C-alpha atoms as one frame of an Amber mdcrd trajectory, in Angstrom:
protein
 -42.829  22.663 126.114 -46.202  23.421 124.234 -49.160  25.996 125.122 -52.120
  22.990 124.918 -50.369  20.685 127.903 -51.297  21.792 131.853 -48.328  22.245
 132.682 -47.453  24.400 130.313 -50.108  26.011 130.204 -49.938  27.036 134.107
 -46.227  28.106 133.993 -46.650  29.599 131.361 -49.733  31.769 132.890 -47.731
  32.175 135.894 -45.308  33.711 133.794 -47.652  35.954 132.679 -49.290  37.190
 135.520 -46.035  38.432 137.063 -45.763  40.181 133.887 -48.933  42.164 133.330
 -49.362  44.098 136.066 -51.274  47.213 134.448 -54.405  47.918 136.450 -56.201
  47.244 132.713 -55.697  44.161 133.062 -56.097  42.876 137.111 -59.695  41.828
 136.473 -58.249  38.991 133.640 -55.345  37.990 135.272 -58.000  37.751 138.922
 -59.401  34.894 136.896 -56.455  33.403 134.448 -54.213  32.934 137.164 -57.353
  31.092 139.088 -57.642  28.422 136.253 -57.012  24.775 137.554 -56.304  22.376
 135.927 -59.157  20.085 134.913 -60.385  23.302 134.162 -57.343  23.701 131.231
 -58.146  19.761 130.022 -61.862  21.461 129.315 -61.163  21.624 125.843 -65.335
  22.366 124.392 -64.593  25.838 126.717 -60.742  25.712 127.378 -58.645  28.148
 127.919 -60.976  30.965 126.281 -64.112  30.323 128.747 -67.640  33.181 127.334
 -68.198  33.366 131.195 -64.256  35.317 131.215 -65.353  37.146 128.001 -68.453
  39.067 129.998 -68.146  39.011 133.582 -66.187  40.667 135.820 -65.440  39.358
 139.280 -69.029  40.920 140.995 -71.244  39.431 138.299 -71.185  42.629 136.182
 -71.340  43.408 132.747 -67.699  43.766 130.718 -66.966  47.692 130.907 -69.010
  48.457 126.855 -70.564  45.310 126.682 -74.334  45.931 125.070 -77.071  43.947
 126.339 -77.024  42.299 123.112 -73.651  41.126 123.007 -74.552  39.209 126.316
 -77.401  37.886 125.371 -75.148  36.439 121.967 -72.455  35.366 124.002 -74.211
  32.975 125.929 -74.435  30.825 123.498 -71.239  31.030 121.773 -68.261  29.100
 122.654 -67.889  26.596 120.112 -67.455  26.767 116.119 -70.900  24.733 115.843
 -72.719  27.943 116.956 -71.782  29.849 113.765 -73.167  29.214 109.669 -70.025
  30.188 108.192 -69.845  32.531 105.905 -66.699  34.174 103.503 -63.347  33.733
 104.420 -61.953  37.910 104.938 -58.239  37.217 105.289 -55.093  35.021 106.225
 -51.700  34.705 107.147 -49.612  32.247 108.751 -50.788  31.667 111.566 -54.279
  31.195 110.492 -57.654  32.719 108.993 -60.352  34.918 109.747 -64.419  34.614
 108.180 -67.097  36.059 108.771 -70.221  34.297 110.749 -73.172  34.671 111.879
 -74.561  32.877 115.099 -77.305  30.908 114.571 -78.891  31.750 117.175 -78.510
  35.581 117.922 -78.159  36.358 114.142 -75.737  38.275 114.933 -72.775  39.101
 112.179 -68.959  38.489 113.635 -65.366  38.521 112.749 -64.329  34.876 113.855
 -60.330  34.141 114.091 -59.416  31.004 114.222 -55.345  30.012 114.510 -54.078
  26.552 114.459 -52.652  24.789 117.903 -49.662  23.445 115.880 -48.427  26.917
 113.383 -49.023  28.054 117.102 -46.305  25.567 118.784 -44.036  25.533 115.761
 -44.206  28.784 115.567 -43.750  29.184 119.797 -46.579  31.701 119.919 -48.274
  30.501 122.563 -47.044  33.590 124.529 -48.937  36.169 121.972 -51.718  34.498
 122.061 -52.423  34.401 125.428 -51.123  38.631 125.462 -53.883  38.665 122.935
 -56.674  37.541 125.150 -56.097  39.540 128.938 -54.613  42.579 126.963 -58.068
  42.594 124.603 -60.647  41.670 126.351 -59.846  44.419 128.781 -59.990  47.467
 126.434 -63.268  49.083 125.355 -63.068  51.903 122.621 -64.822  53.220 120.406
 -61.630  53.146 117.925 -60.681  49.667 119.331 -62.448  46.451 117.514 -64.051
  44.793 120.640 -63.653  41.283 121.575 -66.870  39.484 122.043 -65.769  35.907
 123.343 -62.697  33.942 122.979 -62.770  29.116 122.619 -60.814  26.728 121.241
 -61.565  23.147 120.121 -58.698  20.331 119.961 -56.767  22.060 117.306 -57.221
  25.402 116.814 -57.958  28.730 118.785 -60.800  31.549 118.035 -61.631  34.993
 118.580 -65.052  36.587 117.877 -64.726  39.486 117.438 -66.865  42.651 116.447
 -67.221  42.396 112.104 -65.532  46.230 110.488 -67.730  45.563 106.788 -65.189
  48.865 105.756 -62.260  46.601 105.080 -58.894  47.532 106.179 -57.814  51.149
 106.053 -54.773  49.436 102.904 -57.492  49.682 100.835 -58.598  52.944 100.951
 -54.832  54.040 100.238 -54.358  50.936  97.651 -56.499  50.065  94.864 -56.882
  45.478  95.393 -56.089  45.146  91.227 -56.576  41.353  92.043 -60.297  40.455
  91.932 -59.918  36.604  90.654 -61.079  34.820  93.220 -61.530  31.433  90.520
 -58.341  29.979  93.065 -59.767  31.348  96.595 -59.177  28.317  98.602 -61.600
  28.186 101.245 -64.666  27.934  98.791 -67.290  25.373  98.460 -68.010  23.428
  95.821 -71.005  23.148  95.110 -70.783  20.762  92.781 -68.784  17.751  93.706
 -69.443  19.116  97.798 -65.888  19.075  98.824 -63.982  20.821 100.825 -60.120
  22.573 100.050 -58.191  23.193 103.046 -55.112  25.376 102.182 -51.917  23.052
 101.481 -50.000  24.046 104.164 -52.445  23.017 106.661 -52.055  19.499 105.607
 -49.974  16.785 107.450 -47.953  13.591 106.219 -50.610  12.002 109.575 -53.824
  11.760 107.277 -56.114  10.407 110.403 -54.169  12.214 113.221 -56.832  14.019
 115.089 -54.656  16.753 116.354 -52.733  17.750 112.723 -56.298  17.926 111.019
 -57.531  21.350 109.941 -60.350  22.767 112.502 -63.741  22.791 112.820 -63.819
  26.162 110.723 -61.918  24.946 108.196 -64.009  21.909 107.378 -66.722  24.924
 107.559 -68.359  25.061 103.514 -68.160  28.843 103.021 -71.163  29.480 100.402
 -70.848  31.150  97.806 -74.536  32.278  97.096 -73.520  33.934 101.281 -70.320
  35.447 100.148 -70.826  39.182  98.371 -67.362  40.331  98.691 -67.424  41.218
  94.467 -70.835  42.691  95.379 -72.191  45.297  93.106 -71.169  48.109  95.467
 -67.971  47.135  94.757 -67.522  50.068  91.814 -69.285  52.459  94.041 -66.913
  52.281  96.842 -64.016  51.781  94.811 -64.533  55.237  93.394 -65.516  56.868
  96.397 -61.887  56.305  97.778 -60.592  56.922  95.245 -61.742  60.764  95.000
 -59.957  61.193  99.130 -56.974  61.015  96.942 -54.577  63.312  96.436 -53.184
  63.331  92.884 -49.947  65.391  93.825 -48.249  63.636  96.896 -49.769  59.968
  96.234 -51.741  59.049  98.919 -54.974  60.672 100.460 -56.031  64.443 100.527
 -54.415  66.113 103.996 -58.425  66.264 105.284 -59.339  62.603 105.335 -55.758
  61.832 106.360 -56.469  64.022 109.721 -58.980  62.413 110.061 -57.938  58.367
 110.357 -54.846  59.799 112.238 -56.613  61.464 114.990 -59.292  58.248 115.582
 -55.609  56.087 116.046 -54.211  58.846 118.234 -57.100  57.970 120.452 -57.275
  54.797 120.591 -53.228  54.950 121.877 -53.650  57.474 123.944 -56.199  55.187
 125.498 -53.865  52.575 124.968 -51.062  54.490 127.066 -52.641  55.623 129.260
 -53.497  51.592 130.726 -49.993  51.478 130.602 -50.276  49.175 127.243 -48.089
  49.492 124.077 -49.646  48.316 121.193 -45.947  47.847 118.649 -48.155  46.722
 115.595 -49.102  50.236 114.650 -49.564  49.609 110.785 -52.460  50.488 107.825
 -53.384  46.532 108.056 -53.986  46.344 111.566 -57.065  48.860 111.284 -60.466
  48.115 109.610 -63.089  50.331 109.381 -66.724  49.837 110.951 -70.127  50.279
 109.031 -70.437  54.014 109.498 -65.906  54.118 108.212 -64.680  54.739 111.453
 -61.471  53.012 111.656 -60.919  50.232 114.845 -57.340  49.018 115.684 -57.188
  44.865 115.664 -54.808  42.182 116.642 -53.669  42.853 120.168 -50.747  39.505
 119.841 -47.905  41.511 119.830 -49.178  44.158 122.615 -47.017  44.410 126.045
 -48.780  45.858 128.889 -45.838  46.926 131.824 -46.987  49.192 134.756 -43.803
  48.448 136.895 -41.612  49.987 133.638 -43.546  51.773 131.599 -41.581  55.398
 131.636 -37.722  53.077 131.531 -36.669  51.876 128.478 -36.610  47.604 129.607
 -38.313  46.084 126.859 -36.217  44.334 124.420 -37.987  42.574 121.841 -37.929
  42.393 118.416 -41.513  42.108 117.091 -43.773  44.086 114.400 -43.748  45.222
 111.260 -40.048  46.629 110.100 -41.238  49.522 107.504 -43.017  50.714 111.072
 -40.143  49.758 113.250 -38.363  52.153 115.555 -34.458  53.006 115.294 -34.485
  51.504 118.757 -35.998  48.519 117.956 -33.621  47.950 114.723 -31.190  48.346
 116.822 -31.663  46.311 119.323 -31.375  48.396 122.077 -33.770  48.676 125.718
 -37.268  51.073 123.777 -40.549  51.644 125.605 -44.098  53.798 124.873 -42.019
  55.859 122.425 -41.960  53.236 119.533 -45.493  53.070 118.983 -44.978  56.886
 118.884 -42.672  56.386 116.010 -45.304  54.075 114.608 -47.794  56.395 113.907
 -45.374  58.698 112.029 -44.710  55.848 109.461 -48.347  55.620 109.232 -48.783
  59.369 108.855 -46.566  59.814 106.404 -47.724  56.682 104.422 -50.934  57.907
 104.548 -50.047  61.159 102.551 -47.762  59.784 100.009 -48.700  55.815  99.326
 -45.195  54.948 100.895 -43.504  54.691 104.409 -40.323  57.034 105.077 -37.506
  53.790 104.453 -38.651  51.336 102.539 -36.336  49.537 100.608 -36.739  45.326
  99.278 -33.903  44.683 101.090 -34.296  44.302 104.946 -30.966  45.329 105.462
 -30.615  48.337 103.441 -34.031  49.249 105.536 -32.939  48.838 108.599 -30.093
  51.258 107.590 -32.284  53.845 106.377 -34.587  53.680 109.645 -31.282  54.242
 111.673 -29.414  56.718 109.617 -31.860  58.804 106.976 -34.016  61.997 107.434
 -36.887  61.455 106.425 -37.488  63.091 102.500 -40.690  64.729 101.568 -41.052
  66.790  98.166 -40.754  70.547  98.179 -43.715  71.073  97.016 -45.652  69.488
  99.913 -43.223  71.293 102.720 -44.602  74.421 101.217 -48.151  73.532 100.671
 -48.758  71.303 104.227 -45.719  72.516 106.727 -47.367  71.440 110.244 -47.651
  67.886 108.744 -44.449  67.839 107.644 -43.149  69.420 110.847 -45.747  66.883
 112.862 -43.962  64.199 110.797 -40.197  65.223 111.654 -40.691  65.136 115.131
 -42.426  62.025 115.327 -39.878  60.316 112.888 -36.863  61.464 115.713 -34.144
  59.464 116.059 -33.701  59.823 119.356 -36.777  58.425 121.831 -36.373  61.584
 123.934 -36.853  63.507 121.592 -40.373  62.376 120.138 -43.319  63.923 122.287
 -43.336  62.292 125.169 -47.305  62.059 125.126 -50.471  62.239 122.961 -52.262
  65.329 123.998 -48.392  66.971 123.127 -49.440  65.389 119.615 -52.761  66.799
 119.514 -51.915  70.146 120.272 -49.654  70.477 117.187 -50.361  72.777 114.743
 -51.257  69.857 112.616 -54.358  68.768 114.240 -55.362  72.394 115.847 -55.936
  73.118 112.231 -58.906  70.290 112.076 -59.798  69.687 115.253 -59.264  73.683
 116.959 -60.930  72.482 119.867 -62.272  69.750 122.479 -65.669  69.766 121.350
 -64.591  68.580 117.683 -62.636  65.877 119.493 -65.654  64.717 121.271 -67.574
  64.941 118.551 -65.094  62.584 116.518 -64.984  60.287 120.012 -69.144  60.129
 119.989 -68.882  59.087 116.575 -71.013  62.700 115.179 -68.376  63.591 112.479
 -68.955  61.792 109.146 -66.395  59.548 107.454 -63.908  60.573 104.649 -65.504
  57.057 103.507 -68.308  55.503 104.564 -69.076  51.968 102.693 -71.886  50.904
 100.752 -72.562  47.578 101.856 -75.154  45.230  99.598 -76.221  43.565 102.681
 -75.095  43.077 106.739 -72.298  40.422 105.268 -71.254  42.475 101.962 -67.596
  41.699 102.803 -66.305  43.467  98.826 -63.845  45.594 100.789 -61.837  42.843
 101.932 -59.039  41.989  99.949 -57.664  38.984  98.499 -54.909  39.827 100.542
 -55.495  40.623 104.165 -53.865  38.779 106.422 -55.532  40.533 109.484 -52.812
  39.876 111.656 -51.784  36.786 111.036 -48.757  37.642 109.753 -44.831  36.378
 110.182 -45.056  40.695 110.387 -47.152  39.728 112.773 -45.354  37.329 115.254
 -42.846  38.880 118.523
């Protein structure tokens, strides 16, 4: 039964209402569980109503929402309210564009997810979960979700725009600079729209299967600064962060990004939320170069069974999956600690520790092989090697049991020696290793053409 039928939606929301019991999402539950059938039929505001996004049950603003956000959100619930600019990323389920709210002038990232794709891939629960979990979050290293809404063919997430691109691009060069085949660019000569072929249907006049309004909207090349003159400056700055001996980032730069991600994951775990999708592609950089987590479609909130191994769903990117996931064993929050260890290794070596192009062999390596370090790395960076080994213990109970223990490891004490330094990081008073040079507020040059931004098959459950 599809999500966007009244009975199917209510059935799924009743199920989610039982499962999502953490205090951090109780407010969202009260809103969603009270939706009437009439509310579900309303395709203009739909299941993602703008009032739900910014108001608490007592009429106050959501924690972390600024007054300018509140003004912006008053008219943010339809695609026609936005001037769609450039494509930031595309995946199996939809696309993300940079857009400007026409009334307030606010620059946002607008993610569209095709309803046909949601239903075909049975991702209804993930989409609802992403909205429910993400709305309840307010943290400096988590990308802010500003509003959600839908039209007859797509669901939209309006998020803060982080122009620094994916953390992935800090580590890897983008060799593909040819935009001649960019699928979403507007052809000004014949004034036609290019629609991605995998979204076209056999029945061209079937409204339900047609591309969303966002995908019909021209992306004006004159407004896109994907390949701005600042690109070379940024690429040179990124290369200075890299360690020529080991291929990844210099240790002090990796420590900065890891400390921010650690703080965000600790915030989630404190609220009984498993993220379950840690990877470079799900971390973007804001205008000051600070990293932020995006994409909460695989997150799971479960206060009742938090300490017990209860979850069994296989999800996430295989390179980052913990052994208990590969072996289809029950698991808990320790899977995020494992993935954090994979992230740390990749930031330092520009490769994941157990990678193999054959998935079966990669799974065997994850479950059986010890993590490998070059001998000179263990000599030069013993604190990093020790922490990675602890994070990547095959047995979940042998990993650090909480984020405070990881904070107090010799690796992090080397760069964040006291609570004052951690506080400066939280307040963004430390200079990031890479601060993006932007030509305009709409500069998208730091997003690679291949960016998926949480919309690919790896991001499904």
